[in-house]
Backbone as numpy.savetxt, mean C-alpha at the origin, in Angstrom:
# Nx Ny Nz CAx CAy CAz Cx Cy Cz
17.15 -28.58 24.02 16.31 -27.41 24.02 17.20 -26.17 24.02
16.92 -25.20 23.09 17.77 -24.01 23.01 17.58 -23.11 24.23
18.57 -22.30 24.45 18.51 -21.37 25.58 17.43 -20.33 25.31
16.71 -19.92 26.35 15.65 -18.93 26.15 16.24 -17.58 25.74
15.50 -16.89 24.88 15.92 -15.55 24.46 15.60 -14.57 25.58
16.56 -13.76 25.93 16.35 -12.79 27.00 16.98 -11.47 26.61
16.26 -10.40 26.82 16.73 -9.06 26.50 17.03 -8.35 27.81
18.15 -7.65 27.86 18.45 -6.79 29.01 18.41 -5.36 28.51
17.63 -4.54 29.17 17.44 -3.15 28.77 18.09 -2.21 29.77
18.70 -1.17 29.24 19.17 -0.11 30.13 17.95 0.69 30.58
18.14 1.52 31.58 17.03 2.34 32.06 16.54 3.28 30.96
17.47 3.81 30.17 17.11 4.71 29.07 16.30 3.95 28.01
16.75 2.73 27.67 16.01 1.91 26.69 14.61 1.59 27.20
14.52 1.23 28.47 13.22 0.88 29.05 12.28 2.09 29.02
12.78 3.27 29.37 11.96 4.49 29.33 11.52 4.80 27.90
12.45 4.65 26.95 12.13 4.92 25.55 11.06 3.95 25.05
11.20 2.66 25.35 10.22 1.66 24.92 8.88 1.88 25.61
8.91 2.35 26.84 7.67 2.64 27.56 6.92 3.79 26.89
7.65 4.84 26.51 7.03 5.96 25.82 6.55 5.55 24.43
7.33 4.74 23.78 6.97 4.27 22.43 5.71 3.41 22.48
5.55 2.65 23.53 4.40 1.75 23.67 3.08 2.50 23.77
3.10 3.71 24.33 1.86 4.46 24.50 1.70 5.60 23.49
2.68 5.79 22.62 2.60 6.86 21.63 1.51 6.56 20.62
0.66 7.54 20.35 -0.45 7.32 19.42 -0.04 7.56 17.97
1.10 8.19 17.74 1.54 8.47 16.37 2.38 7.35 15.79
2.61 6.30 16.56 3.44 5.18 16.13 2.51 4.04 15.69
2.87 3.31 14.63 2.03 2.18 14.20 1.85 1.14 15.31
0.70 0.49 15.30 0.35 -0.47 16.35 1.37 -1.60 16.45
1.86 -2.09 15.33 2.83 -3.19 15.37 4.10 -2.77 16.10
4.54 -1.55 15.85 5.74 -1.04 16.52 5.50 -0.92 18.01
4.31 -0.47 18.38 3.97 -0.36 19.81 3.94 -1.74 20.45
3.39 -2.72 19.75 3.36 -4.09 20.27 4.78 -4.64 20.44
5.64 -4.35 19.48 7.02 -4.84 19.57 7.73 -4.24 20.79
7.47 -2.96 21.05 8.07 -2.32 22.23 7.57 -3.00 23.50
6.29 -3.33 23.54 5.71 -3.99 24.72 6.30 -5.39 24.88
6.45 -6.11 23.77 7.04 -7.45 23.81 8.43 -7.40 24.42
9.23 -6.43 24.00 10.59 -6.32 24.51 10.61 -6.00 26.00
9.73 -5.12 26.44 9.68 -4.78 27.86 9.26 -5.99 28.69
8.27 -6.75 28.22 7.84 -7.95 28.95 8.97 -8.97 29.03
9.69 -9.15 27.92 10.78 -10.11 27.92 11.88 -9.68 28.90
12.16 -8.38 28.94 13.17 -7.88 29.87 12.72 -8.05 31.32
11.42 -8.07 31.55 10.89 -8.25 32.91 10.84 -9.71 33.34
11.24 -10.61 32.42 11.33 -12.02 32.79 10.29 -12.93 32.14
9.40 -12.38 31.35 8.40 -13.21 30.68 9.11 -14.07 29.62
8.64 -15.31 29.46 9.22 -16.16 28.43 8.45 -16.01 27.12
9.04 -16.52 26.06 8.48 -16.35 24.71 7.08 -16.95 24.59
6.81 -18.18 25.04 5.45 -18.72 24.89 4.39 -17.90 25.62
4.72 -17.38 26.80 3.75 -16.58 27.55 3.44 -15.26 26.84
4.48 -14.64 26.27 4.27 -13.39 25.53 3.44 -13.65 24.28
3.74 -14.74 23.59 2.99 -15.08 22.38 1.52 -15.33 22.70
1.27 -15.98 23.80 -0.12 -16.24 24.21 -0.83 -14.93 24.53
-0.14 -14.03 25.22 -0.74 -12.74 25.58 -1.10 -11.91 24.34
-0.20 -11.89 23.34 -0.44 -11.10 22.13 -1.20 -11.87 21.06
-1.53 -13.12 21.35 -2.24 -13.98 20.39 -1.51 -14.02 19.05
-0.21 -14.29 19.14 0.60 -14.43 17.93 1.46 -15.68 18.07
2.19 -15.99 17.05 3.04 -17.18 17.07 4.33 -16.88 17.83
4.90 -17.89 18.42 6.16 -17.72 19.16 7.28 -17.20 18.25
7.23 -17.61 16.99 8.24 -17.15 16.04 8.22 -15.62 15.92
7.03 -15.02 15.98 6.90 -13.57 15.89 7.59 -12.89 17.06
7.43 -13.43 18.24 8.07 -12.87 19.44 9.58 -13.01 19.32
10.04 -14.19 18.91 11.49 -14.39 18.76 12.07 -13.47 17.69
11.34 -13.29 16.60 11.81 -12.39 15.54 11.92 -10.96 16.04
10.98 -10.54 16.87 11.03 -9.19 17.44 12.26 -9.03 18.32
12.53 -10.02 19.14 13.70 -9.96 20.03 14.99 -9.93 19.21
15.06 -10.76 18.19 16.26 -10.79 17.35 16.44 -9.48 16.57
15.34 -8.90 16.12 15.43 -7.60 15.42 15.97 -6.53 16.36
15.54 -6.55 17.61 16.04 -5.59 18.59 17.54 -5.80 18.83
17.93 -7.07 18.95 19.34 -7.37 19.20 20.23 -6.98 18.01
19.71 -7.13 16.82 20.50 -6.84 15.63 20.49 -5.36 15.25
19.32 -4.70 15.37 19.19 -3.34 14.84 18.83 -2.29 15.87
18.52 -2.70 17.07 18.13 -1.72 18.08 16.76 -1.14 17.79
16.61 0.12 18.07 15.32 0.79 17.92 14.80 0.75 16.49
15.69 0.91 15.52 15.25 0.92 14.12 14.68 -0.43 13.69
15.01 -1.49 14.40 14.48 -2.81 14.07 13.02 -3.00 14.44
12.45 -2.06 15.20 11.05 -2.19 15.60 10.09 -1.75 14.49
10.55 -0.91 13.58 9.68 -0.42 12.51 9.70 -1.36 11.33
8.66 -1.27 10.51 8.55 -2.10 9.32 9.62 -1.72 8.31
10.14 -2.70 7.60 11.07 -2.45 6.51 10.28 -1.92 5.31
10.93 -1.21 4.40 10.22 -0.73 3.22 9.59 -1.89 2.45
8.47 -1.62 1.82 7.72 -2.66 1.13 8.46 -3.27 -0.04
8.04 -4.48 -0.39 8.63 -5.18 -1.52 7.90 -4.75 -2.79
8.38 -5.23 -3.90 7.72 -4.98 -5.17 8.29 -3.78 -5.89
7.89 -3.67 -7.12 8.37 -2.58 -7.96 7.72 -1.27 -7.55
8.50 -0.24 -7.55 7.98 1.09 -7.25 7.44 1.71 -8.53
6.51 2.62 -8.39 5.88 3.18 -9.58 6.89 3.97 -10.40
6.72 3.92 -11.70 7.64 4.54 -12.64 7.19 5.92 -13.08
6.01 6.32 -12.69 5.45 7.59 -13.13 5.27 8.52 -11.95
5.15 9.80 -12.25 4.86 10.79 -11.22 3.56 11.49 -11.58
3.03 12.28 -10.68 1.75 12.95 -10.92 1.82 13.89 -12.12
2.99 14.44 -12.36 3.14 15.34 -13.51 2.91 14.59 -14.83
3.22 13.32 -14.87 2.97 12.53 -16.08 1.47 12.38 -16.34
0.70 12.17 -15.28 -0.75 12.07 -15.45 -1.35 13.42 -15.83
-0.81 14.49 -15.27 -1.28 15.82 -15.66 -0.99 16.07 -17.13
0.15 15.60 -17.61 0.49 15.72 -19.03 -0.54 14.98 -19.88
-0.89 13.78 -19.46 -1.89 13.00 -20.20 -3.24 13.72 -20.19
-3.62 14.27 -19.04 -4.89 15.00 -18.94 -4.93 16.19 -19.89
-3.87 16.98 -19.90 -3.84 18.14 -20.79 -3.84 17.71 -22.25
-3.14 16.62 -22.54 -3.13 16.10 -23.90 -4.54 15.70 -24.33
-5.26 15.04 -23.46 -6.61 14.60 -23.79 -7.58 15.77 -23.92
-7.36 16.82 -23.13 -8.25 17.99 -23.21 -7.96 18.85 -24.43
-6.69 18.96 -24.82 -6.31 19.84 -25.92 -6.59 19.21 -27.28
-6.37 17.95 -27.40 -6.54 17.27 -28.69 -8.02 17.00 -28.96
-8.38 17.08 -30.21 -9.76 16.77 -30.58 -9.95 15.28 -30.82
-8.87 14.61 -31.09 -8.97 13.17 -31.34 -8.99 12.40 -30.02
-9.30 11.13 -30.10 -9.29 10.28 -28.91 -8.09 9.34 -28.98
-7.64 8.91 -27.81 -6.51 7.99 -27.70 -6.94 6.76 -26.92
-6.35 5.63 -27.27 -6.54 4.46 -26.42 -5.33 4.32 -25.51
-5.37 3.40 -24.60 -4.31 3.29 -23.60 -2.97 2.87 -24.22
-3.01 2.10 -25.29 -1.76 1.71 -25.95 -1.08 2.94 -26.54
-1.86 3.81 -27.17 -1.30 5.02 -27.75 -0.77 5.96 -26.66
-1.51 6.11 -25.58 -1.05 6.97 -24.49 0.22 6.42 -23.83
0.29 5.11 -23.71 1.49 4.48 -23.15 2.69 4.75 -24.05
2.50 4.67 -25.34 3.58 4.94 -26.30 4.01 6.40 -26.24
3.04 7.32 -26.10 3.37 8.75 -26.01 4.19 9.01 -24.75
3.79 8.43 -23.63 4.55 8.62 -22.39 5.97 8.06 -22.51
6.10 6.94 -23.18 7.42 6.33 -23.34 8.31 7.19 -24.24
7.76 7.69 -25.34 8.57 8.45 -26.30 8.84 9.88 -25.85
7.84 10.54 -25.26 7.99 11.96 -24.95 8.48 12.22 -23.53
8.21 11.31 -22.61 8.56 11.57 -21.20 9.43 10.48 -20.59
9.82 9.47 -21.38 10.66 8.36 -20.93 10.07 7.63 -19.73
8.74 7.49 -19.75 8.03 6.77 -18.68 7.55 5.45 -19.26
8.04 4.36 -18.68 7.66 3.04 -19.18 6.55 2.49 -18.28
5.35 2.47 -18.83 4.19 1.96 -18.09 3.33 1.19 -19.08
2.85 0.05 -18.68 2.07 -0.77 -19.60 0.72 -0.11 -19.87
0.15 -0.45 -20.99 -1.14 0.13 -21.35 -2.23 -0.31 -20.37
-2.15 -1.55 -19.89 -3.14 -2.02 -18.92 -3.05 -1.25 -17.62
-1.83 -1.03 -17.13 -1.66 -0.28 -15.88 -2.08 1.17 -16.05
-1.75 1.76 -17.18 -2.16 3.14 -17.45 -3.69 3.25 -17.49
-4.34 2.28 -18.08 -5.80 2.28 -18.14 -6.39 2.23 -16.73
-5.83 1.38 -15.86 -6.31 1.29 -14.47 -6.13 2.62 -13.74
-4.98 3.24 -13.93 -4.70 4.52 -13.25 -5.66 5.59 -13.75
-5.87 5.65 -15.05 -6.74 6.69 -15.61 -8.19 6.49 -15.18
-8.62 5.26 -15.04 -9.98 5.01 -14.58 -10.18 5.55 -13.17
-9.15 5.45 -12.34 -9.25 5.95 -10.97 -9.13 7.46 -10.92
-8.26 8.04 -11.76 -7.95 9.46 -11.66 -8.91 10.35 -12.45
-9.26 9.93 -13.64 -10.07 10.77 -14.52 -11.54 10.36 -14.47
-12.44 11.32 -14.42 -13.86 10.96 -14.45 -14.24 10.45 -15.83
-15.16 9.55 -15.85 -15.65 9.05 -17.12 -16.52 10.11 -17.76
-16.17 10.49 -18.97 -16.93 11.51 -19.67 -17.49 10.90 -20.94
-18.65 11.36 -21.29 -19.23 10.91 -22.55 -18.85 11.90 -23.62
-18.74 11.43 -24.81 -18.37 12.29 -25.93 -19.59 13.12 -26.33
-19.52 14.45 -26.22 -20.70 15.27 -26.51 -21.08 15.25 -27.99
-20.16 14.88 -28.88 -20.49 14.86 -30.30 -21.32 13.64 -30.67
-21.30 12.62 -29.84 -22.09 11.42 -30.13 -23.46 11.57 -29.49
-24.51 11.18 -30.19 -25.84 11.25 -29.59 -25.97 10.20 -28.49
-26.76 10.52 -27.50 -26.96 9.56 -26.41 -27.78 8.39 -26.93
-27.64 7.27 -26.26 -28.39 6.09 -26.70 -29.87 6.33 -26.46
-30.64 6.10 -27.49 -32.09 6.26 -27.37 -32.70 4.93 -27.00
-33.84 5.02 -26.42 -34.55 3.79 -26.08 -34.87 3.03 -27.35
-34.93 1.75 -27.24 -35.24 0.93 -28.41 -36.63 1.29 -28.92
-36.76 1.42 -30.21 -38.10 1.69 -30.74 -39.01 0.49 -30.49
-40.22 0.77 -30.21 -41.19 -0.28 -29.93 -41.52 -1.00 -31.23
-41.51 -2.32 -31.16 -41.86 -3.12 -32.33 -43.38 -3.22 -32.40
-43.86 -3.14 -33.63 -45.29 -3.27 -33.80 -45.65 -4.74 -33.74
-46.68 -5.00 -33.01 -47.10 -6.40 -32.90 -48.06 -6.70 -34.05
-47.85 -7.80 -34.64 -48.72 -8.23 -35.74 -49.68 -9.28 -35.21
-50.94 -8.94 -35.27 -51.96 -9.89 -34.80 -52.55 -10.60 -35.99
-52.69 -11.85 -35.85 -53.33 -12.62 -36.92 -54.81 -12.70 -36.59
-55.57 -12.36 -37.50 -56.95 -12.38 -37.13 -57.85 -12.70 -38.15
């Protein structure tokens, strides 16, 4: 059986974690991690802390190891994974002005190509379409007549 993980805190660390635990501007996970560390320093074991927070023991151990490796900065979340967006708001404003100034209409493939050629922004047509649906209101083309109700068909009675 491995040795239990135990954290020893200085008085300054304990005071800092105590303040961090009750701070309302700090994310809840960070506050929980501060509380986990204080409980462990007070002699609580990993299974008891996990039971109290209704989490897995691995989570408690990971919190303790993050504190040991990184200190206070280890309590906060790491930056998210995945690709970061390639466009900025100015690119969407450019597309908006282009759509308002031009009399013709564009599809998302054409707009994606324009952004790539004129602004060096590489964004797929599908992603651009999703962004534009969220950002721009759906407008109907005023030059096209609105859909009229279907004309009533005359009924032919045999008689």
